[in-house]
C-alpha positions as a Markdown table, in Angstrom:
| # | Residue | x | y | z |
|---|---|---|---|---|
| 1 | Unk | 2.5 | 15.0 | -14.7 |
| 2 | Unk | 1.0 | 12.6 | -17.2 |
| 3 | Unk | -2.7 | 11.8 | -17.1 |
| 4 | Unk | -3.3 | 8.1 | -16.9 |
| 5 | Unk | -5.0 | 6.4 | -19.8 |
| 6 | Unk | -8.2 | 4.9 | -18.4 |
| 7 | Unk | -9.6 | 1.9 | -20.3 |
| 8 | Unk | -13.3 | 2.4 | -21.0 |
| 9 | Unk | -14.1 | -1.1 | -19.9 |
| 10 | Unk | -11.9 | -1.1 | -16.8 |
| 11 | Unk | -11.7 | 2.4 | -15.2 |
| 12 | Unk | -10.2 | 0.9 | -11.9 |
| 13 | Unk | -7.2 | -0.8 | -13.6 |
| 14 | Unk | -4.9 | 2.3 | -13.5 |
| 15 | Unk | -5.4 | 2.5 | -9.7 |
| 16 | Unk | -4.6 | -1.2 | -9.2 |
| 17 | Unk | -1.7 | -0.9 | -11.7 |
| 18 | Unk | -0.3 | 2.0 | -9.6 |
| 19 | Unk | -0.7 | -0.1 | -6.5 |
| 20 | Unk | 1.3 | -3.0 | -8.1 |
| 21 | Unk | 3.9 | -0.6 | -9.4 |
| 22 | Unk | 4.4 | 0.8 | -5.8 |
| 23 | Unk | 5.2 | -2.7 | -4.6 |
| 24 | Unk | 7.5 | -3.2 | -7.5 |
| 25 | Unk | 9.5 | 0.0 | -6.7 |
| 26 | Unk | 9.8 | -0.9 | -3.0 |
| 27 | Unk | 11.0 | -4.4 | -3.8 |
| 28 | Unk | 13.4 | -3.3 | -6.5 |
| 29 | Unk | 15.1 | -1.0 | -3.8 |
| 30 | Unk | 15.3 | -3.6 | -1.0 |
| 31 | Unk | 15.0 | -7.0 | -2.8 |
| 32 | Unk | 14.0 | -7.8 | -6.3 |
| 33 | Unk | 11.1 | -7.5 | -8.7 |
| 34 | Unk | 10.0 | -8.6 | -12.2 |
| 35 | Unk | 7.0 | -8.5 | -14.4 |
| 36 | Unk | 5.1 | -11.2 | -16.3 |
| 37 | Unk | 4.3 | -10.8 | -20.0 |
| 38 | Unk | 0.8 | -9.6 | -19.3 |
| 39 | Unk | 1.7 | -7.1 | -16.6 |
| 40 | Unk | 1.4 | -9.1 | -13.3 |
| 41 | Unk | 4.1 | -8.1 | -10.8 |
| 42 | Unk | 6.4 | -10.2 | -8.7 |
| 43 | Unk | 7.7 | -8.0 | -5.8 |
| 44 | Unk | 9.9 | -9.5 | -3.1 |
| 45 | Unk | 10.9 | -6.9 | -0.5 |
| 46 | Unk | 12.7 | -9.4 | 1.7 |
| 47 | Unk | 10.6 | -8.4 | 4.8 |
| 48 | Unk | 9.2 | -11.3 | 6.9 |
| 49 | Unk | 5.7 | -10.1 | 6.1 |
| 50 | Unk | 3.6 | -12.0 | 3.6 |
| 51 | Unk | 1.9 | -8.9 | 2.1 |
| 52 | Unk | 5.2 | -7.3 | 1.3 |
| 53 | Unk | 6.3 | -10.2 | -0.9 |
| 54 | Unk | 3.7 | -10.7 | -3.5 |
| 55 | Unk | 2.5 | -11.7 | -6.9 |
| 56 | Unk | 0.0 | -9.0 | -7.9 |
| 57 | Unk | -2.3 | -8.9 | -10.9 |
| 58 | Unk | -3.8 | -5.6 | -11.9 |
| 59 | Unk | -6.3 | -7.2 | -14.3 |
| 60 | Unk | -9.9 | -7.7 | -13.4 |
| 61 | Unk | -9.5 | -11.2 | -14.8 |
| 62 | Unk | -6.0 | -12.4 | -13.8 |
| 63 | Unk | -4.2 | -15.0 | -15.8 |
| 64 | Unk | -3.6 | -18.0 | -13.6 |
| 65 | Unk | -0.6 | -19.3 | -15.7 |
| 66 | Unk | 1.1 | -15.9 | -15.4 |
| 67 | Unk | 0.7 | -15.9 | -11.6 |
| 68 | Unk | 1.9 | -19.5 | -11.4 |
| 69 | Unk | 5.0 | -18.8 | -13.5 |
| 70 | Unk | 5.9 | -15.8 | -11.4 |
| 71 | Unk | 5.4 | -17.7 | -8.2 |
| 72 | Unk | 7.5 | -20.6 | -9.5 |
| 73 | Unk | 10.3 | -18.3 | -10.6 |
| 74 | Unk | 11.2 | -17.8 | -6.9 |
| 75 | Unk | 11.8 | -21.5 | -6.5 |
| 76 | Unk | 11.6 | -22.2 | -2.8 |
| 77 | Unk | 10.3 | -18.9 | -1.2 |
| 78 | Unk | 12.7 | -17.7 | 1.5 |
| 79 | Unk | 10.1 | -15.3 | 3.0 |
| 80 | Unk | 6.3 | -15.4 | 3.7 |
| 81 | Unk | 4.5 | -14.3 | 0.6 |
| 82 | Unk | 1.0 | -13.7 | -0.9 |
| 83 | Unk | -1.0 | -13.4 | -4.1 |
| 84 | Unk | -3.1 | -10.3 | -4.7 |
| 85 | Unk | -6.0 | -10.3 | -7.1 |
| 86 | Unk | -9.0 | -8.0 | -7.7 |
| 87 | Unk | -12.4 | -9.1 | -6.6 |
| 88 | Unk | -12.9 | -12.8 | -5.8 |
| 89 | Unk | -10.2 | -15.2 | -6.5 |
| 90 | Unk | -11.4 | -17.6 | -9.2 |
| 91 | Unk | -11.0 | -21.4 | -9.0 |
| 92 | Unk | -7.8 | -21.5 | -11.1 |
| 93 | Unk | -6.0 | -18.8 | -9.1 |
| 94 | Unk | -7.2 | -20.5 | -5.9 |
| 95 | Unk | -5.7 | -23.7 | -7.2 |
| 96 | Unk | -2.4 | -22.1 | -8.0 |
| 97 | Unk | -2.3 | -20.5 | -4.5 |
| 98 | Unk | -3.2 | -23.8 | -2.8 |
| 99 | Unk | -0.4 | -25.6 | -4.6 |
| 100 | Unk | 2.0 | -23.2 | -2.7 |
| 101 | Unk | 0.2 | -23.6 | 0.6 |
| 102 | Unk | -1.7 | -20.3 | 0.4 |
| 103 | Unk | -5.2 | -20.9 | 1.6 |
| 104 | Unk | -6.2 | -18.0 | 3.7 |
| 105 | Unk | -8.2 | -15.2 | 2.0 |
| 106 | Unk | -8.4 | -11.6 | 3.2 |
| 107 | Unk | -10.7 | -9.0 | 1.7 |
| 108 | Unk | -9.4 | -5.4 | 1.5 |
| 109 | Unk | -11.7 | -2.6 | 0.3 |
| 110 | Unk | -10.2 | -0.4 | -2.4 |
| 111 | Unk | -11.2 | 3.1 | -1.5 |
| 112 | Unk | -10.8 | 6.1 | -3.9 |
| 113 | Unk | -11.1 | 9.8 | -3.2 |
| 114 | Unk | -12.1 | 11.4 | -6.6 |
| 115 | Unk | -11.1 | 15.0 | -7.6 |
| 116 | Unk | -14.6 | 16.3 | -7.3 |
| 117 | Unk | -14.3 | 15.9 | -3.6 |
| 118 | Unk | -12.0 | 18.9 | -3.8 |
| 119 | Unk | -8.9 | 19.9 | -1.8 |
| 120 | Unk | -9.4 | 18.9 | 1.9 |
| 121 | Unk | -8.9 | 21.5 | 4.5 |
| 122 | Unk | -5.5 | 21.5 | 6.3 |
| 123 | Unk | -5.8 | 19.1 | 9.2 |
| 124 | Unk | -5.6 | 20.8 | 12.6 |
| 125 | Unk | -5.6 | 18.3 | 15.5 |
| 126 | Unk | -4.1 | 19.3 | 18.9 |
| 127 | Unk | -0.5 | 20.2 | 18.3 |
| 128 | Unk | 0.1 | 17.3 | 15.8 |
| 129 | Unk | 2.9 | 17.8 | 13.4 |
| 130 | Unk | 3.0 | 15.7 | 10.2 |
| 131 | Unk | 6.3 | 15.8 | 8.4 |
| 132 | Unk | 8.2 | 14.0 | 5.6 |
| 133 | Unk | 11.0 | 11.9 | 6.8 |
| 134 | Unk | 14.5 | 12.3 | 5.3 |
| 135 | Unk | 16.8 | 9.3 | 4.5 |
| 136 | Unk | 18.7 | 9.5 | 7.8 |
| 137 | Unk | 15.4 | 9.2 | 9.8 |
| 138 | Unk | 14.0 | 6.2 | 8.0 |
| 139 | Unk | 14.9 | 4.0 | 10.9 |
| 140 | Unk | 12.6 | 6.2 | 13.1 |
| 141 | Unk | 9.9 | 5.7 | 10.5 |
| 142 | Unk | 10.4 | 1.9 | 10.4 |
| 143 | Unk | 10.2 | 1.7 | 14.2 |
| 144 | Unk | 7.1 | 3.8 | 14.4 |
| 145 | Unk | 5.4 | 1.8 | 11.7 |
| 146 | Unk | 6.1 | -1.4 | 13.6 |
| 147 | Unk | 4.8 | 0.2 | 16.8 |
| 148 | Unk | 1.7 | 1.4 | 15.0 |
| 149 | Unk | 1.0 | -2.1 | 13.7 |
| 150 | Unk | 1.9 | -3.6 | 17.1 |
| 151 | Unk | 4.5 | -5.8 | 15.5 |
| 152 | Unk | 8.1 | -6.7 | 16.4 |
| 153 | Unk | 10.4 | -3.9 | 15.1 |
| 154 | Unk | 12.6 | -6.4 | 13.3 |
| 155 | Unk | 9.7 | -7.2 | 10.9 |
| 156 | Unk | 9.9 | -3.7 | 9.5 |
| 157 | Unk | 13.6 | -3.1 | 9.3 |
| 158 | Unk | 13.3 | -3.2 | 5.5 |
| 159 | Unk | 11.5 | 0.2 | 5.7 |
| 160 | Unk | 14.7 | 1.7 | 7.2 |
| 161 | Unk | 16.7 | 1.0 | 4.0 |
| 162 | Unk | 18.0 | 4.4 | 3.0 |
| 163 | Unk | 17.7 | 3.5 | -0.7 |
| 164 | Unk | 14.0 | 3.9 | -0.3 |
| 165 | Unk | 14.5 | 7.7 | 0.0 |
| 166 | Unk | 15.7 | 7.7 | -3.6 |
| 167 | Unk | 12.6 | 5.9 | -5.1 |
| 168 | Unk | 10.8 | 8.2 | -7.4 |
| 169 | Unk | 7.4 | 9.3 | -6.1 |
| 170 | Unk | 7.6 | 7.8 | -2.6 |
| 171 | Unk | 7.4 | 10.0 | 0.5 |
| 172 | Unk | 7.5 | 8.7 | 4.1 |
| 173 | Unk | 5.7 | 10.6 | 6.9 |
| 174 | Unk | 5.8 | 10.7 | 10.7 |
| 175 | Unk | 3.2 | 12.3 | 12.8 |
| 176 | Unk | 4.6 | 13.8 | 16.1 |
| 177 | Unk | 3.0 | 15.2 | 19.2 |
| 178 | Unk | 5.3 | 17.5 | 21.0 |
| 179 | Unk | 8.2 | 15.7 | 19.4 |
| 180 | Unk | 7.0 | 12.2 | 20.2 |
| 181 | Unk | 6.2 | 9.9 | 17.2 |
| 182 | Unk | 2.6 | 8.9 | 17.3 |
| 183 | Unk | 1.8 | 7.7 | 13.7 |
| 184 | Unk | 2.9 | 7.2 | 10.2 |
| 185 | Unk | 1.9 | 7.3 | 6.5 |
| 186 | Unk | 3.5 | 6.9 | 3.1 |
| 187 | Unk | 2.5 | 8.2 | -0.3 |
| 188 | Unk | 3.3 | 6.9 | -3.8 |
| 189 | Unk | 2.5 | 9.6 | -6.4 |
| 190 | Unk | 2.4 | 8.7 | -10.1 |
| 191 | Unk | 0.2 | 9.4 | -13.1 |
| 192 | Unk | -2.2 | 11.7 | -11.3 |
| 193 | Unk | -2.7 | 9.2 | -8.5 |
| 194 | Unk | -1.8 | 9.4 | -4.9 |
| 195 | Unk | -1.4 | 6.0 | -3.3 |
| 196 | Unk | -1.7 | 6.1 | 0.5 |
| 197 | Unk | 0.0 | 3.4 | 2.6 |
| 198 | Unk | 1.1 | 2.5 | 6.1 |
| 199 | Unk | -1.4 | 4.7 | 8.0 |
| 200 | Unk | -0.8 | 3.8 | 11.6 |
| 201 | Unk | -1.4 | 5.4 | 15.0 |
| 202 | Unk | 0.4 | 4.1 | 18.1 |
| 203 | Unk | -1.9 | 2.3 | 20.6 |
| 204 | Unk | -1.8 | 5.0 | 23.3 |
| 205 | Unk | -2.9 | 7.8 | 20.9 |
| 206 | Unk | -5.8 | 6.2 | 19.0 |
| 207 | Unk | -9.3 | 7.6 | 18.7 |
| 208 | Unk | -8.1 | 11.2 | 18.6 |
| 209 | Unk | -8.4 | 11.7 | 14.9 |
| 210 | Unk | -4.6 | 11.4 | 14.2 |
| 211 | Unk | -5.0 | 8.7 | 11.5 |
| 212 | Unk | -7.5 | 10.8 | 9.6 |
| 213 | Unk | -5.3 | 13.9 | 10.0 |
| 214 | Unk | -2.3 | 12.1 | 8.5 |
| 215 | Unk | -4.5 | 10.8 | 5.6 |
| 216 | Unk | -5.8 | 14.3 | 4.8 |
| 217 | Unk | -2.3 | 15.7 | 5.0 |
| 218 | Unk | -1.2 | 13.1 | 2.4 |
| 219 | Unk | -4.1 | 13.9 | 0.1 |
| 220 | Unk | -3.1 | 17.5 | 0.2 |
| 221 | Unk | 0.5 | 16.6 | -0.6 |
| 222 | Unk | -0.8 | 14.7 | -3.6 |
| 223 | Unk | -2.8 | 17.7 | -4.8 |
| 224 | Unk | 0.4 | 19.8 | -4.5 |
| 225 | Unk | 2.1 | 17.3 | -6.8 |
| 226 | Unk | -0.7 | 17.4 | -9.3 |
| 227 | Unk | -2.2 | 14.0 | -8.2 |
| 228 | Unk | -5.8 | 14.8 | -7.3 |
| 229 | Unk | -7.2 | 11.3 | -7.1 |
| 230 | Unk | -6.2 | 9.4 | -4.0 |
| 231 | Unk | -6.6 | 5.7 | -3.3 |
| 232 | Unk | -5.9 | 3.2 | -0.5 |
| 233 | Unk | -6.7 | -0.3 | 0.6 |
| 234 | Unk | -8.4 | -0.3 | 3.9 |
| 235 | Unk | -9.3 | -2.8 | 6.5 |
| 236 | Unk | -13.0 | -3.4 | 6.8 |
| 237 | Unk | -13.0 | -1.9 | 10.3 |
| 238 | Unk | -11.4 | 1.3 | 9.0 |
| 239 | Unk | -13.8 | 1.9 | 6.1 |
| 240 | Unk | -15.9 | 4.4 | 8.0 |
| 241 | Unk | -12.9 | 6.5 | 9.0 |
| 242 | Unk | -11.9 | 6.9 | 5.4 |
| 243 | Unk | -15.4 | 7.5 | 4.2 |
| 244 | Unk | -15.5 | 10.5 | 6.6 |
| 245 | Unk | -12.4 | 11.8 | 4.7 |
| 246 | Unk | -14.1 | 11.6 | 1.3 |
| 247 | Unk | -13.1 | 8.1 | 0.2 |
| 248 | Unk | -15.6 | 5.6 | -1.3 |
| 249 | Unk | -15.2 | 1.9 | -1.7 |
| 250 | Unk | -15.2 | 1.0 | -5.4 |
| 251 | Unk | -13.8 | -2.5 | -5.5 |
| 252 | Unk | -11.9 | -4.9 | -3.3 |
| 253 | Unk | -8.7 | -6.8 | -3.3 |
| 254 | Unk | -8.3 | -10.4 | -2.3 |
| 255 | Unk | -5.0 | -11.2 | -0.6 |
| 256 | Unk | -4.1 | -14.9 | -0.3 |
| 257 | Unk | -1.6 | -16.0 | 2.3 |
| 258 | Unk | -0.6 | -19.1 | 4.2 |
| 259 | Unk | -2.5 | -19.7 | 7.4 |
| 260 | Unk | -1.0 | -18.0 | 10.4 |
């Protein structure tokens, strides 16, 4: 697997670029995607979830005109959407967002687990089984993700699209306890990096270490694929859980959406 080229003046950019590329791949499979001339990504999955339809800039100093052009290229947006930028949104990006009615800002810590942390031990929690989901079980995955996020299942039907099983580098996981789905995860492996997404635990099974176990299993899967650096965007409340798994906050993302 190719080793990412890390700019000396922006060592975080390959991670954020991989994050943007994951959204681009997902959207290309279920909706549509395009890139701006400077590398910003427009990814429209078609899901009725703002964060899954986005304009994402991987640059530490995003170009407002590029974000504006990508946003305008959709015309009248048919689904909720968002703008993702690194760090704080500057006044020009804030202005572009406001022109589209996006005025709510959410901060998400970027947490990275570096190779020097080593291969984590194989998780062993109760009789929890963590397995990759084949194409014909993506509907189970989508339903479990929705249940884990405590959202209506129809919001996540896009994750049941079988074309996702053919997207290079993506693997979908379900955690089961005696055959009952209790959690999920997803990895996106590319360029020596393992992106970790959709870590959920169903409400009745929380505070048992299942989310951490799924995360560790996916870090191990990344190691097996040659990707020894793992990253994820966490909620502020979940930072301590991922810190216990060897992740450290190195930056944060600002996600701009319309008010709920």
